[in-house]
PDB file as gemmi writes it, atoms N, CA and C in Angstrom:
CRYST1    1.000    1.000    1.000  90.00  90.00  90.00 P 1                      
ATOM      1  N   MET A   1      11.519  83.884 -46.655  1.00  0.00           N  
ATOM      2  CA  MET A   1      11.454  82.703 -47.506  1.00  0.00           C  
ATOM      3  C   MET A   1      12.572  81.737 -47.126  1.00  0.00           C  
ATOM      4  N   THR A   2      12.265  80.480 -47.099  1.00  0.00           N  
ATOM      5  CA  THR A   2      13.230  79.458 -46.741  1.00  0.00           C  
ATOM      6  C   THR A   2      14.145  79.171 -47.926  1.00  0.00           C  
ATOM      7  N   ASP A   3      15.403  78.880 -47.638  1.00  0.00           N  
ATOM      8  CA  ASP A   3      16.324  78.498 -48.698  1.00  0.00           C  
ATOM      9  C   ASP A   3      15.950  77.121 -49.218  1.00  0.00           C  
ATOM     10  N   LEU A   4      15.903  77.001 -50.512  1.00  0.00           N  
ATOM     11  CA  LEU A   4      15.602  75.718 -51.134  1.00  0.00           C  
ATOM     12  C   LEU A   4      16.902  75.019 -51.486  1.00  0.00           C  
ATOM     13  N   PRO A   5      16.889  73.691 -51.524  1.00  0.00           N  
ATOM     14  CA  PRO A   5      18.090  72.974 -51.939  1.00  0.00           C  
ATOM     15  C   PRO A   5      18.322  73.181 -53.434  1.00  0.00           C  
ATOM     16  N   HIS A   6      19.525  72.861 -53.860  1.00  0.00           N  
ATOM     17  CA  HIS A   6      19.807  72.862 -55.297  1.00  0.00           C  
ATOM     18  C   HIS A   6      19.239  71.580 -55.870  1.00  0.00           C  
ATOM     19  N   PHE A   7      18.654  71.703 -57.049  1.00  0.00           N  
ATOM     20  CA  PHE A   7      18.053  70.536 -57.677  1.00  0.00           C  
ATOM     21  C   PHE A   7      18.915  70.027 -58.818  1.00  0.00           C  
ATOM     22  N   ARG A   8      18.959  68.717 -58.921  1.00  0.00           N  
ATOM     23  CA  ARG A   8      19.686  68.046 -59.989  1.00  0.00           C  
ATOM     24  C   ARG A   8      18.943  68.275 -61.298  1.00  0.00           C  
ATOM     25  N   LYS A   9      19.668  68.528 -62.360  1.00  0.00           N  
ATOM     26  CA  LYS A   9      19.045  68.652 -63.673  1.00  0.00           C  
ATOM     27  C   LYS A   9      18.577  67.258 -64.077  1.00  0.00           C  
ATOM     28  N   SER A  10      17.303  67.145 -64.347  1.00  0.00           N  
ATOM     29  CA  SER A  10      16.702  65.868 -64.724  1.00  0.00           C  
ATOM     30  C   SER A  10      15.920  66.055 -66.010  1.00  0.00           C  
ATOM     31  N   SER A  11      15.891  65.030 -66.806  1.00  0.00           N  
ATOM     32  CA  SER A  11      15.146  65.133 -68.053  1.00  0.00           C  
ATOM     33  C   SER A  11      13.652  65.198 -67.759  1.00  0.00           C  
ATOM     34  N   PRO A  12      12.918  65.923 -68.575  1.00  0.00           N  
ATOM     35  CA  PRO A  12      11.463  65.951 -68.401  1.00  0.00           C  
ATOM     36  C   PRO A  12      10.843  64.553 -68.503  1.00  0.00           C  
ATOM     37  N   GLU A  13      11.429  63.686 -69.286  1.00  0.00           N  
ATOM     38  CA  GLU A  13      10.907  62.321 -69.420  1.00  0.00           C  
ATOM     39  C   GLU A  13      11.031  61.556 -68.101  1.00  0.00           C  
ATOM     40  N   PHE A  14      12.191  61.704 -67.429  1.00  0.00           N  
ATOM     41  CA  PHE A  14      12.382  61.045 -66.142  1.00  0.00           C  
ATOM     42  C   PHE A  14      11.422  61.612 -65.104  1.00  0.00           C  
ATOM     43  N   ALA A  15      11.328  62.943 -65.047  1.00  0.00           N  
ATOM     44  CA  ALA A  15      10.432  63.586 -64.085  1.00  0.00           C  
ATOM     45  C   ALA A  15       8.979  63.200 -64.353  1.00  0.00           C  
ATOM     46  N   HIS A  16       8.615  63.079 -65.617  1.00  0.00           N  
ATOM     47  CA  HIS A  16       7.254  62.680 -65.983  1.00  0.00           C  
ATOM     48  C   HIS A  16       6.962  61.272 -65.472  1.00  0.00           C  
ATOM     49  N   LYS A  17       7.923  60.372 -65.632  1.00  0.00           N  
ATOM     50  CA  LYS A  17       7.749  58.986 -65.155  1.00  0.00           C  
ATOM     51  C   LYS A  17       7.553  58.969 -63.636  1.00  0.00           C  
ATOM     52  N   VAL A  18       8.375  59.726 -62.913  1.00  0.00           N  
ATOM     53  CA  VAL A  18       8.255  59.790 -61.457  1.00  0.00           C  
ATOM     54  C   VAL A  18       6.908  60.399 -61.064  1.00  0.00           C  
ATOM     55  N   ALA A  19       6.512  61.471 -61.752  1.00  0.00           N  
ATOM     56  CA  ALA A  19       5.232  62.118 -61.439  1.00  0.00           C  
ATOM     57  C   ALA A  19       4.062  61.163 -61.693  1.00  0.00           C  
ATOM     58  N   GLU A  20       4.127  60.396 -62.768  1.00  0.00           N  
ATOM     59  CA  GLU A  20       3.070  59.410 -63.027  1.00  0.00           C  
ATOM     60  C   GLU A  20       2.982  58.395 -61.896  1.00  0.00           C  
ATOM     61  N   GLU A  21       4.141  57.929 -61.424  1.00  0.00           N  
ATOM     62  CA  GLU A  21       4.164  56.981 -60.300  1.00  0.00           C  
ATOM     63  C   GLU A  21       3.594  57.629 -59.037  1.00  0.00           C  
ATOM     64  N   MET A  22       3.990  58.890 -58.773  1.00  0.00           N  
ATOM     65  CA  MET A  22       3.527  59.595 -57.583  1.00  0.00           C  
ATOM     66  C   MET A  22       2.016  59.766 -57.605  1.00  0.00           C  
ATOM     67  N   LEU A  23       1.476  59.957 -58.789  1.00  0.00           N  
ATOM     68  CA  LEU A  23       0.061  60.303 -58.932  1.00  0.00           C  
ATOM     69  C   LEU A  23      -0.800  59.132 -59.371  1.00  0.00           C  
ATOM     70  N   THR A  24      -0.336  57.932 -59.073  1.00  0.00           N  
ATOM     71  CA  THR A  24      -1.162  56.742 -59.253  1.00  0.00           C  
ATOM     72  C   THR A  24      -1.584  56.317 -57.858  1.00  0.00           C  
ATOM     73  N   ASN A  25      -2.874  56.437 -57.601  1.00  0.00           N  
ATOM     74  CA  ASN A  25      -3.395  56.104 -56.275  1.00  0.00           C  
ATOM     75  C   ASN A  25      -3.540  54.587 -56.178  1.00  0.00           C  
ATOM     76  N   PRO A  26      -2.760  53.936 -55.294  1.00  0.00           N  
ATOM     77  CA  PRO A  26      -2.792  52.475 -55.197  1.00  0.00           C  
ATOM     78  C   PRO A  26      -4.104  51.930 -54.631  1.00  0.00           C  
ATOM     79  N   PHE A  27      -4.933  52.806 -54.086  1.00  0.00           N  
ATOM     80  CA  PHE A  27      -6.174  52.353 -53.475  1.00  0.00           C  
ATOM     81  C   PHE A  27      -7.361  52.446 -54.427  1.00  0.00           C  
ATOM     82  N   GLN A  28      -7.117  52.935 -55.635  1.00  0.00           N  
ATOM     83  CA  GLN A  28      -8.188  53.022 -56.620  1.00  0.00           C  
ATOM     84  C   GLN A  28      -8.088  51.849 -57.588  1.00  0.00           C  
ATOM     85  N   THR A  29      -9.252  51.357 -58.002  1.00  0.00           N  
ATOM     86  CA  THR A  29      -9.283  50.230 -58.922  1.00  0.00           C  
ATOM     87  C   THR A  29     -10.007  50.652 -60.181  1.00  0.00           C  
ATOM     88  N   PRO A  30      -9.411  50.469 -61.346  1.00  0.00           N  
ATOM     89  CA  PRO A  30      -8.024  50.055 -61.548  1.00  0.00           C  
ATOM     90  C   PRO A  30      -7.078  51.230 -61.301  1.00  0.00           C  
ATOM     91  N   PRO A  31      -5.842  50.938 -60.889  1.00  0.00           N  
ATOM     92  CA  PRO A  31      -4.884  52.029 -60.682  1.00  0.00           C  
ATOM     93  C   PRO A  31      -4.573  52.705 -62.023  1.00  0.00           C  
ATOM     94  N   LYS A  32      -4.599  54.023 -62.023  1.00  0.00           N  
ATOM     95  CA  LYS A  32      -4.213  54.789 -63.207  1.00  0.00           C  
ATOM     96  C   LYS A  32      -3.627  56.105 -62.741  1.00  0.00           C  
ATOM     97  N   THR A  33      -2.801  56.690 -63.574  1.00  0.00           N  
ATOM     98  CA  THR A  33      -2.200  57.959 -63.195  1.00  0.00           C  
ATOM     99  C   THR A  33      -3.220  59.089 -63.338  1.00  0.00           C  
ATOM    100  N   HIS A  34      -3.101  60.061 -62.461  1.00  0.00           N  
ATOM    101  CA  HIS A  34      -3.962  61.234 -62.496  1.00  0.00           C  
ATOM    102  C   HIS A  34      -3.200  62.466 -62.964  1.00  0.00           C  
ATOM    103  N   LEU A  35      -1.954  62.252 -63.420  1.00  0.00           N  
ATOM    104  CA  LEU A  35      -1.141  63.358 -63.915  1.00  0.00           C  
ATOM    105  C   LEU A  35      -1.782  63.934 -65.173  1.00  0.00           C  
ATOM    106  N   ILE A  36      -1.938  65.250 -65.191  1.00  0.00           N  
ATOM    107  CA  ILE A  36      -2.483  65.940 -66.358  1.00  0.00           C  
ATOM    108  C   ILE A  36      -1.359  66.588 -67.159  1.00  0.00           C  
ATOM    109  N   ARG A  37      -0.444  67.231 -66.434  1.00  0.00           N  
ATOM    110  CA  ARG A  37       0.603  68.002 -67.098  1.00  0.00           C  
ATOM    111  C   ARG A  37       1.797  68.140 -66.171  1.00  0.00           C  
ATOM    112  N   LEU A  38       2.978  68.173 -66.750  1.00  0.00           N  
ATOM    113  CA  LEU A  38       4.205  68.413 -65.987  1.00  0.00           C  
ATOM    114  C   LEU A  38       4.848  69.678 -66.532  1.00  0.00           C  
ATOM    115  N   ILE A  39       5.168  70.594 -65.637  1.00  0.00           N  
ATOM    116  CA  ILE A  39       5.789  71.863 -66.023  1.00  0.00           C  
ATOM    117  C   ILE A  39       7.208  71.881 -65.467  1.00  0.00           C  
ATOM    118  N   ALA A  40       8.187  72.151 -66.323  1.00  0.00           N  
ATOM    119  CA  ALA A  40       9.594  72.232 -65.906  1.00  0.00           C  
ATOM    120  C   ALA A  40       9.967  73.694 -65.690  1.00  0.00           C  
ATOM    121  N   TYR A  41      10.749  73.964 -64.643  1.00  0.00           N  
ATOM    122  CA  TYR A  41      11.203  75.319 -64.328  1.00  0.00           C  
ATOM    123  C   TYR A  41      12.712  75.413 -64.491  1.00  0.00           C  
ATOM    124  N   GLU A  42      13.203  76.650 -64.657  1.00  0.00           N  
ATOM    125  CA  GLU A  42      14.630  76.879 -64.897  1.00  0.00           C  
ATOM    126  C   GLU A  42      15.524  76.422 -63.762  1.00  0.00           C  
ATOM    127  N   ASP A  43      15.017  76.406 -62.529  1.00  0.00           N  
ATOM    128  CA  ASP A  43      15.845  75.974 -61.394  1.00  0.00           C  
ATOM    129  C   ASP A  43      15.842  74.450 -61.236  1.00  0.00           C  
ATOM    130  N   ASN A  44      15.329  73.747 -62.228  1.00  0.00           N  
ATOM    131  CA  ASN A  44      15.299  72.275 -62.284  1.00  0.00           C  
ATOM    132  C   ASN A  44      14.235  71.638 -61.400  1.00  0.00           C  
ATOM    133  N   HIS A  45      13.245  72.405 -60.947  1.00  0.00           N  
ATOM    134  CA  HIS A  45      12.137  71.767 -60.248  1.00  0.00           C  
ATOM    135  C   HIS A  45      10.954  71.661 -61.212  1.00  0.00           C  
ATOM    136  N   PHE A  46       9.964  70.891 -60.818  1.00  0.00           N  
ATOM    137  CA  PHE A  46       8.823  70.604 -61.681  1.00  0.00           C  
ATOM    138  C   PHE A  46       7.525  70.843 -60.928  1.00  0.00           C  
ATOM    139  N   ARG A  47       6.476  71.126 -61.672  1.00  0.00           N  
ATOM    140  CA  ARG A  47       5.125  71.206 -61.116  1.00  0.00           C  
ATOM    141  C   ARG A  47       4.294  70.128 -61.800  1.00  0.00           C  
ATOM    142  N   ALA A  48       3.711  69.262 -60.979  1.00  0.00           N  
ATOM    143  CA  ALA A  48       2.801  68.246 -61.483  1.00  0.00           C  
ATOM    144  C   ALA A  48       1.382  68.744 -61.276  1.00  0.00           C  
ATOM    145  N   VAL A  49       0.657  68.896 -62.363  1.00  0.00           N  
ATOM    146  CA  VAL A  49      -0.744  69.289 -62.318  1.00  0.00           C  
ATOM    147  C   VAL A  49      -1.538  68.000 -62.478  1.00  0.00           C  
ATOM    148  N   PHE A  50      -2.494  67.787 -61.566  1.00  0.00           N  
ATOM    149  CA  PHE A  50      -3.183  66.502 -61.595  1.00  0.00           C  
ATOM    150  C   PHE A  50      -4.671  66.603 -61.315  1.00  0.00           C  
ATOM    151  N   ASN A  51      -5.361  65.574 -61.696  1.00  0.00           N  
ATOM    152  CA  ASN A  51      -6.809  65.466 -61.566  1.00  0.00           C  
ATOM    153  C   ASN A  51      -7.185  65.317 -60.097  1.00  0.00           C  
ATOM    154  N   PRO A  52      -8.195  66.067 -59.639  1.00  0.00           N  
ATOM    155  CA  PRO A  52      -8.647  65.942 -58.249  1.00  0.00           C  
ATOM    156  C   PRO A  52      -9.115  64.533 -57.886  1.00  0.00           C  
ATOM    157  N   ALA A  53      -9.426  63.714 -58.884  1.00  0.00           N  
ATOM    158  CA  ALA A  53      -9.885  62.340 -58.616  1.00  0.00           C  
ATOM    159  C   ALA A  53      -8.796  61.496 -57.969  1.00  0.00           C  
ATOM    160  N   TYR A  54      -7.538  62.002 -57.921  1.00  0.00           N  
ATOM    161  CA  TYR A  54      -6.482  61.264 -57.223  1.00  0.00           C  
ATOM    162  C   TYR A  54      -6.891  61.012 -55.776  1.00  0.00           C  
ATOM    163  N   PHE A  55      -7.492  62.035 -55.158  1.00  0.00           N  
ATOM    164  CA  PHE A  55      -7.888  61.922 -53.751  1.00  0.00           C  
ATOM    165  C   PHE A  55      -9.276  61.293 -53.657  1.00  0.00           C  
ATOM    166  N   ILE A  56      -9.411  60.353 -52.779  1.00  0.00           N  
ATOM    167  CA  ILE A  56     -10.708  59.762 -52.495  1.00  0.00           C  
ATOM    168  C   ILE A  56     -11.304  60.579 -51.349  1.00  0.00           C  
ATOM    169  N   LEU A  57     -12.303  61.397 -51.675  1.00  0.00           N  
ATOM    170  CA  LEU A  57     -12.863  62.325 -50.701  1.00  0.00           C  
ATOM    171  C   LEU A  57     -14.149  61.785 -50.094  1.00  0.00           C  
ATOM    172  N   PRO A  58     -14.361  62.090 -48.820  1.00  0.00           N  
ATOM    173  CA  PRO A  58     -15.630  61.713 -48.201  1.00  0.00           C  
ATOM    174  C   PRO A  58     -16.792  62.414 -48.909  1.00  0.00           C  
ATOM    175  N   GLU A  59     -17.932  61.804 -48.894  1.00  0.00           N  
ATOM    176  CA  GLU A  59     -19.103  62.380 -49.540  1.00  0.00           C  
ATOM    177  C   GLU A  59     -19.342  63.796 -49.024  1.00  0.00           C  
ATOM    178  N   GLY A  60     -19.582  64.707 -49.951  1.00  0.00           N  
ATOM    179  CA  GLY A  60     -19.843  66.094 -49.591  1.00  0.00           C  
ATOM    180  C   GLY A  60     -18.600  66.967 -49.514  1.00  0.00           C  
ATOM    181  N   GLU A  61     -17.429  66.369 -49.540  1.00  0.00           N  
ATOM    182  CA  GLU A  61     -16.175  67.135 -49.479  1.00  0.00           C  
ATOM    183  C   GLU A  61     -15.660  67.368 -50.900  1.00  0.00           C  
ATOM    184  N   ALA A  62     -15.167  68.579 -51.161  1.00  0.00           N  
ATOM    185  CA  ALA A  62     -14.654  68.913 -52.486  1.00  0.00           C  
ATOM    186  C   ALA A  62     -13.143  69.125 -52.495  1.00  0.00           C  
ATOM    187  N   THR A  63     -12.567  69.249 -51.308  1.00  0.00           N  
ATOM    188  CA  THR A  63     -11.145  69.546 -51.196  1.00  0.00           C  
ATOM    189  C   THR A  63     -10.483  68.554 -50.244  1.00  0.00           C  
ATOM    190  N   PRO A  64      -9.288  68.071 -50.596  1.00  0.00           N  
ATOM    191  CA  PRO A  64      -8.582  67.166 -49.683  1.00  0.00           C  
ATOM    192  C   PRO A  64      -8.231  67.863 -48.373  1.00  0.00           C  
ATOM    193  N   SER A  65      -8.251  67.106 -47.305  1.00  0.00           N  
ATOM    194  CA  SER A  65      -7.891  67.648 -45.999  1.00  0.00           C  
ATOM    195  C   SER A  65      -6.372  67.822 -45.903  1.00  0.00           C  
ATOM    196  N   LYS A  66      -5.949  68.558 -44.903  1.00  0.00           N  
ATOM    197  CA  LYS A  66      -4.514  68.730 -44.645  1.00  0.00           C  
ATOM    198  C   LYS A  66      -3.868  67.358 -44.419  1.00  0.00           C  
ATOM    199  N   SER A  67      -4.571  66.483 -43.721  1.00  0.00           N  
ATOM    200  CA  SER A  67      -4.074  65.135 -43.459  1.00  0.00           C  
ATOM    201  C   SER A  67      -3.883  64.350 -44.757  1.00  0.00           C  
ATOM    202  N   GLN A  68      -4.809  64.497 -45.699  1.00  0.00           N  
ATOM    203  CA  GLN A  68      -4.676  63.787 -46.974  1.00  0.00           C  
ATOM    204  C   GLN A  68      -3.469  64.295 -47.754  1.00  0.00           C  
ATOM    205  N   TRP A  69      -3.250  65.615 -47.753  1.00  0.00           N  
ATOM    206  CA  TRP A  69      -2.072  66.162 -48.425  1.00  0.00           C  
ATOM    207  C   TRP A  69      -0.794  65.646 -47.765  1.00  0.00           C  
ATOM    208  N   ASN A  70      -0.758  65.651 -46.433  1.00  0.00           N  
ATOM    209  CA  ASN A  70       0.433  65.181 -45.722  1.00  0.00           C  
ATOM    210  C   ASN A  70       0.697  63.704 -45.982  1.00  0.00           C  
ATOM    211  N   THR A  71      -0.343  62.898 -46.010  1.00  0.00           N  
ATOM    212  CA  THR A  71      -0.195  61.474 -46.307  1.00  0.00           C  
ATOM    213  C   THR A  71       0.347  61.286 -47.723  1.00  0.00           C  
ATOM    214  N   PHE A  72      -0.167  62.067 -48.643  1.00  0.00           N  
ATOM    215  CA  PHE A  72       0.288  62.026 -50.030  1.00  0.00           C  
ATOM    216  C   PHE A  72       1.779  62.348 -50.110  1.00  0.00           C  
ATOM    217  N   LYS A  73       2.203  63.421 -49.443  1.00  0.00           N  
ATOM    218  CA  LYS A  73       3.612  63.817 -49.467  1.00  0.00           C  
ATOM    219  C   LYS A  73       4.503  62.754 -48.817  1.00  0.00           C  
ATOM    220  N   LYS A  74       4.053  62.166 -47.722  1.00  0.00           N  
ATOM    221  CA  LYS A  74       4.824  61.100 -47.057  1.00  0.00           C  
ATOM    222  C   LYS A  74       4.961  59.889 -47.964  1.00  0.00           C  
ATOM    223  N   ARG A  75       3.902  59.548 -48.675  1.00  0.00           N  
ATOM    224  CA  ARG A  75       3.933  58.413 -49.601  1.00  0.00           C  
ATOM    225  C   ARG A  75       4.971  58.655 -50.701  1.00  0.00           C  
ATOM    226  N   ILE A  76       5.012  59.875 -51.225  1.00  0.00           N  
ATOM    227  CA  ILE A  76       5.990  60.203 -52.260  1.00  0.00           C  
ATOM    228  C   ILE A  76       7.402  60.051 -51.714  1.00  0.00           C  
ATOM    229  N   LYS A  77       7.666  60.607 -50.547  1.00  0.00           N  
ATOM    230  CA  LYS A  77       9.012  60.546 -49.967  1.00  0.00           C  
ATOM    231  C   LYS A  77       9.440  59.114 -49.646  1.00  0.00           C  
ATOM    232  N   ARG A  78       8.498  58.286 -49.248  1.00  0.00           N  
ATOM    233  CA  ARG A  78       8.801  56.888 -48.938  1.00  0.00           C  
ATOM    234  C   ARG A  78       9.233  56.137 -50.201  1.00  0.00           C  
ATOM    235  N   HIS A  79       8.560  56.403 -51.304  1.00  0.00           N  
ATOM    236  CA  HIS A  79       8.862  55.694 -52.550  1.00  0.00           C  
ATOM    237  C   HIS A  79       9.968  56.349 -53.370  1.00  0.00           C  
ATOM    238  N   HIS A  80      10.190  57.633 -53.155  1.00  0.00           N  
ATOM    239  CA  HIS A  80      11.194  58.379 -53.912  1.00  0.00           C  
ATOM    240  C   HIS A  80      11.982  59.267 -52.959  1.00  0.00           C  
ATOM    241  N   PRO A  81      12.885  58.700 -52.165  1.00  0.00           N  
ATOM    242  CA  PRO A  81      13.601  59.494 -51.156  1.00  0.00           C  
ATOM    243  C   PRO A  81      14.482  60.604 -51.729  1.00  0.00           C  
ATOM    244  N   ALA A  82      14.823  60.562 -53.015  1.00  0.00           N  
ATOM    245  CA  ALA A  82      15.647  61.610 -53.613  1.00  0.00           C  
ATOM    246  C   ALA A  82      14.804  62.785 -54.112  1.00  0.00           C  
ATOM    247  N   VAL A  83      13.496  62.763 -53.849  1.00  0.00           N  
ATOM    248  CA  VAL A  83      12.600  63.821 -54.297  1.00  0.00           C  
ATOM    249  C   VAL A  83      12.368  64.807 -53.153  1.00  0.00           C  
ATOM    250  N   PHE A  84      12.522  66.085 -53.468  1.00  0.00           N  
ATOM    251  CA  PHE A  84      12.185  67.156 -52.534  1.00  0.00           C  
ATOM    252  C   PHE A  84      10.774  67.610 -52.879  1.00  0.00           C  
ATOM    253  N   ILE A  85       9.884  67.631 -51.889  1.00  0.00           N  
ATOM    254  CA  ILE A  85       8.507  68.069 -52.082  1.00  0.00           C  
ATOM    255  C   ILE A  85       8.366  69.463 -51.463  1.00  0.00           C  
ATOM    256  N   PHE A  86       7.901  70.402 -52.241  1.00  0.00           N  
ATOM    257  CA  PHE A  86       7.682  71.749 -51.732  1.00  0.00           C  
ATOM    258  C   PHE A  86       6.542  71.732 -50.720  1.00  0.00           C  
ATOM    259  N   LYS A  87       6.643  72.621 -49.739  1.00  0.00           N  
ATOM    260  CA  LYS A  87       5.610  72.707 -48.707  1.00  0.00           C  
ATOM    261  C   LYS A  87       4.276  73.143 -49.314  1.00  0.00           C  
ATOM    262  N   ASP A  88       4.332  74.125 -50.209  1.00  0.00           N  
ATOM    263  CA  ASP A  88       3.108  74.634 -50.813  1.00  0.00           C  
ATOM    264  C   ASP A  88       2.576  73.672 -51.869  1.00  0.00           C  
ATOM    265  N   HIS A  89       1.295  73.594 -51.951  1.00  0.00           N  
ATOM    266  CA  HIS A  89       0.572  72.804 -52.939  1.00  0.00           C  
ATOM    267  C   HIS A  89      -0.764  73.502 -53.103  1.00  0.00           C  
ATOM    268  N   GLY A  90      -1.563  73.087 -54.034  1.00  0.00           N  
ATOM    269  CA  GLY A  90      -2.838  73.777 -54.123  1.00  0.00           C  
ATOM    270  C   GLY A  90      -3.705  73.416 -55.284  1.00  0.00           C  
ATOM    271  N   GLU A  91      -4.619  74.335 -55.545  1.00  0.00           N  
ATOM    272  CA  GLU A  91      -5.617  74.142 -56.584  1.00  0.00           C  
ATOM    273  C   GLU A  91      -5.337  75.108 -57.726  1.00  0.00           C  
ATOM    274  N   THR A  92      -5.595  74.669 -58.940  1.00  0.00           N  
ATOM    275  CA  THR A  92      -5.398  75.473 -60.134  1.00  0.00           C  
ATOM    276  C   THR A  92      -6.454  75.051 -61.144  1.00  0.00           C  
ATOM    277  N   THR A  93      -6.330  75.514 -62.358  1.00  0.00           N  
ATOM    278  CA  THR A  93      -7.194  75.033 -63.429  1.00  0.00           C  
ATOM    279  C   THR A  93      -6.318  74.598 -64.588  1.00  0.00           C  
ATOM    280  N   HIS A  94      -6.813  73.676 -65.358  1.00  0.00           N  
ATOM    281  CA  HIS A  94      -6.139  73.233 -66.575  1.00  0.00           C  
ATOM    282  C   HIS A  94      -7.213  73.090 -67.635  1.00  0.00           C  
ATOM    283  N   GLU A  95      -7.069  73.894 -68.692  1.00  0.00           N  
ATOM    284  CA  GLU A  95      -8.053  73.917 -69.777  1.00  0.00           C  
ATOM    285  C   GLU A  95      -9.472  74.085 -69.234  1.00  0.00           C  
ATOM    286  N   GLY A  96      -9.607  74.993 -68.274  1.00  0.00           N  
ATOM    287  CA  GLY A  96     -10.910  75.323 -67.716  1.00  0.00           C  
ATOM    288  C   GLY A  96     -11.444  74.335 -66.692  1.00  0.00           C  
ATOM    289  N   GLN A  97     -10.694  73.286 -66.406  1.00  0.00           N  
ATOM    290  CA  GLN A  97     -11.121  72.270 -65.446  1.00  0.00           C  
ATOM    291  C   GLN A  97     -10.347  72.426 -64.146  1.00  0.00           C  
ATOM    292  N   ARG A  98     -10.994  72.116 -63.057  1.00  0.00           N  
ATOM    293  CA  ARG A  98     -10.353  72.150 -61.744  1.00  0.00           C  
ATOM    294  C   ARG A  98      -9.232  71.119 -61.694  1.00  0.00           C  
ATOM    295  N   ALA A  99      -8.114  71.505 -61.085  1.00  0.00           N  
ATOM    296  CA  ALA A  99      -6.969  70.597 -60.943  1.00  0.00           C  
ATOM    297  C   ALA A  99      -6.215  70.986 -59.676  1.00  0.00           C  
ATOM    298  N   PHE A 100      -5.329  70.085 -59.235  1.00  0.00           N  
ATOM    299  CA  PHE A 100      -4.437  70.355 -58.120  1.00  0.00           C  
ATOM    300  C   PHE A 100      -3.008  70.340 -58.643  1.00  0.00           C  
ATOM    301  N   TYR A 101      -2.097  70.890 -57.841  1.00  0.00           N  
ATOM    302  CA  TYR A 101      -0.688  70.848 -58.223  1.00  0.00           C  
ATOM    303  C   TYR A 101       0.169  70.563 -57.003  1.00  0.00           C  
ATOM    304  N   ILE A 102       1.340  70.018 -57.289  1.00  0.00           N  
ATOM    305  CA  ILE A 102       2.377  69.835 -56.275  1.00  0.00           C  
ATOM    306  C   ILE A 102       3.712  70.056 -56.984  1.00  0.00           C  
ATOM    307  N   ASP A 103       4.628  70.756 -56.320  1.00  0.00           N  
ATOM    308  CA  ASP A 103       5.947  71.045 -56.890  1.00  0.00           C  
ATOM    309  C   ASP A 103       6.978  70.129 -56.253  1.00  0.00           C  
ATOM    310  N   PHE A 104       7.935  69.697 -57.073  1.00  0.00           N  
ATOM    311  CA  PHE A 104       8.980  68.808 -56.582  1.00  0.00           C  
ATOM    312  C   PHE A 104      10.247  68.986 -57.396  1.00  0.00           C  
ATOM    313  N   GLY A 105      11.339  68.530 -56.819  1.00  0.00           N  
ATOM    314  CA  GLY A 105      12.620  68.525 -57.505  1.00  0.00           C  
ATOM    315  C   GLY A 105      13.424  67.340 -57.001  1.00  0.00           C  
ATOM    316  N   PHE A 106      14.533  67.076 -57.662  1.00  0.00           N  
ATOM    317  CA  PHE A 106      15.408  65.971 -57.275  1.00  0.00           C  
ATOM    318  C   PHE A 106      16.657  66.563 -56.633  1.00  0.00           C  
ATOM    319  N   PHE A 107      16.955  66.114 -55.410  1.00  0.00           N  
ATOM    320  CA  PHE A 107      18.119  66.634 -54.695  1.00  0.00           C  
ATOM    321  C   PHE A 107      19.376  66.518 -55.550  1.00  0.00           C  
ATOM    322  N   ALA A 108      20.188  67.589 -55.553  1.00  0.00           N  
ATOM    323  CA  ALA A 108      21.448  67.575 -56.296  1.00  0.00           C  
ATOM    324  C   ALA A 108      22.458  66.650 -55.621  1.00  0.00           C  
ATOM    325  N   GLU A 109      22.442  66.656 -54.294  1.00  0.00           N  
ATOM    326  CA  GLU A 109      23.346  65.797 -53.525  1.00  0.00           C  
ATOM    327  C   GLU A 109      22.674  64.449 -53.288  1.00  0.00           C  
ATOM    328  N   PRO A 110      23.447  63.380 -53.255  1.00  0.00           N  
ATOM    329  CA  PRO A 110      22.844  62.066 -52.981  1.00  0.00           C  
ATOM    330  C   PRO A 110      22.099  62.070 -51.647  1.00  0.00           C  
ATOM    331  N   TYR A 111      20.975  61.411 -51.635  1.00  0.00           N  
ATOM    332  CA  TYR A 111      20.162  61.302 -50.416  1.00  0.00           C  
ATOM    333  C   TYR A 111      20.847  60.369 -49.440  1.00  0.00           C  
ATOM    334  N   LYS A 112      20.880  60.773 -48.162  1.00  0.00           N  
ATOM    335  CA  LYS A 112      21.469  59.918 -47.119  1.00  0.00           C  
ATOM    336  C   LYS A 112      20.456  59.810 -45.982  1.00  0.00           C  
ATOM    337  N   ASP A 113      20.286  58.613 -45.456  1.00  0.00           N  
ATOM    338  CA  ASP A 113      19.382  58.401 -44.312  1.00  0.00           C  
ATOM    339  C   ASP A 113      19.939  59.045 -43.070  1.00  0.00           C  
TER     340      ASP A 113                                                      
END                                                                             
């Protein structure tokens, strides 16, 4: 297992705001957040559970491609450079409905280019 960075303690309200921004697809009209739920963990990282509708999938496809996930992660890092995005992501359920998740935290040390 890879060593993870230490995460800054952040309020759930702040993390929720960032997650809403991360999960608003700018290419959808009208733009709206796809965040369903935010889960806080003891090590100060968060899990954003979100609606699969965030991804615009080609007809007949039910799961985002590796490229779509990578583009999503790059977009987050570009807009929020102090956010650490976990490598793992995936599919889950929320209240019996299909959902996706991504884990993130805020670097404890200031971000430097």
